[in-house]
N, C-alpha and C positions, 0 to 999 in steps of 0.2 A: 599305391591305392590308397593305404591307411593315410598317409601323409593328406592326401587331397580331402579325404572325410574328416580328419581333423581340423583342417584349416576352413572347412565349409561349415562344421560345427562352431568353431571360434567366430567365424563371422557373423552366423545367425546369432550368437549371445551377444557380440558387440552391438548389432542392428537392434536387438531387442532393447538393450540400455539405453541406448541413445533414444528410441522411441519411446521408452517411459520417462526419461528425462525432458523430452519436449512435451509431454502430456502435463508435466506439473504446473508449468504456466506461472512461475512465480516471477513477479517485478520487482525489482528494486530499484528505489530512487533515492537522491537526497532532498530533504526537505528541510527549509530555515523557517522556524516560527520568530515572529518579531515582537512576540508578547509570550507570557506565560500561559501555558494553556494546559488543560485536564485531559488526558487521553485514558479512557477507561476510569480506574482509581488513581491513577498517577499523575503526578503535576511534572511539567515538563517546561524547564526555564526557558527562555527566549535563547535561540542558539540554533545549531545545525544538527540534524540527526539523520539516521539511516532509517528508511520506510521500506518494509517487503509486504508485497500483497499476494496470497495464494489464491487464485482465481477457483480453484477447485473446492476448497475449504472455506472460502468467503472470510478469510482471516487477514487483517492489516496489524502490521506489527512495526511499533515506532520503537527504535532502540538508540542506546548511547551508552557504551561499556556495561556498567553494571545495572543502569536504569533502562527497563523496557516493560512494554504494554502492548497486549494483543486484545483487539476488539473485532467485532463483525462489521463487515462492510461489503459494498457491492459497488460495482462498475455501473455508472449511468450514462449512458450515449448523450452526446452533445449535438446540437445541429452545426455547428462548426468548430474548427479548432479555437483555442484558448489563445487570445493574443497577449495574456500575461498569466504568470502563476497566481493563484488565488487561494487562499486558506480561510474557510468560513470557521466562525465558532459561533456559540450562543451562549448568554448569561446564564448561569444558575446560581443565584445568590451574589456572591462577589467573585465567582471564579467563571473563566472563558472555558467552554468545552467544546472541543473538535468536533465539528460536524462535517466537513467535507474538505477534501484537497483538489485543485486541478492545477495541473502543470502546463505551463505554456506551450503551445504547439500540439497539444493533444486534443482528440474530440471525446475523451471520456473524464468523467468526475468519480474520483473515490468517495463515496457518500456512505459514512457511518449508520451503521443500523442499530447498533446497541447505545442504548441511553439517550437517544436523539428526540426526547419529548418536546414539543413545541415551547418557544419561550422567545426572551429578547434575543434577536440575533445581532451579533457584532462581528463584522467582517474586517480583516486585514488580507492586504494582498504585497506581493513582491513583483518587481519589475522583471 
């Protein structure tokens, strides 16, 4: 009888841990910048980076080894799935500042909400 109670308790703990992990809703993607771009206060040279978005906290992190930047963002629904990956930036002086990322095949856009004042917009995309 004691073994059955221990197994049920262990099963409940495992279920609770799995439920907590599923609520975190952290999306991880790979993003390639075709030009140098500012994310928050850090400059990312053109290249491929790891992107994480935490839906609960609204934080988007771009990282590559030692270089990482976390900014506020939100998911914005699209009317249809994107036919290509699009990375939008705006000009701030002579620097391109990341403003949104849309991945091919998805119906959501990662819209940066931190430091996205209106300005001249420049957009780059990937196939």
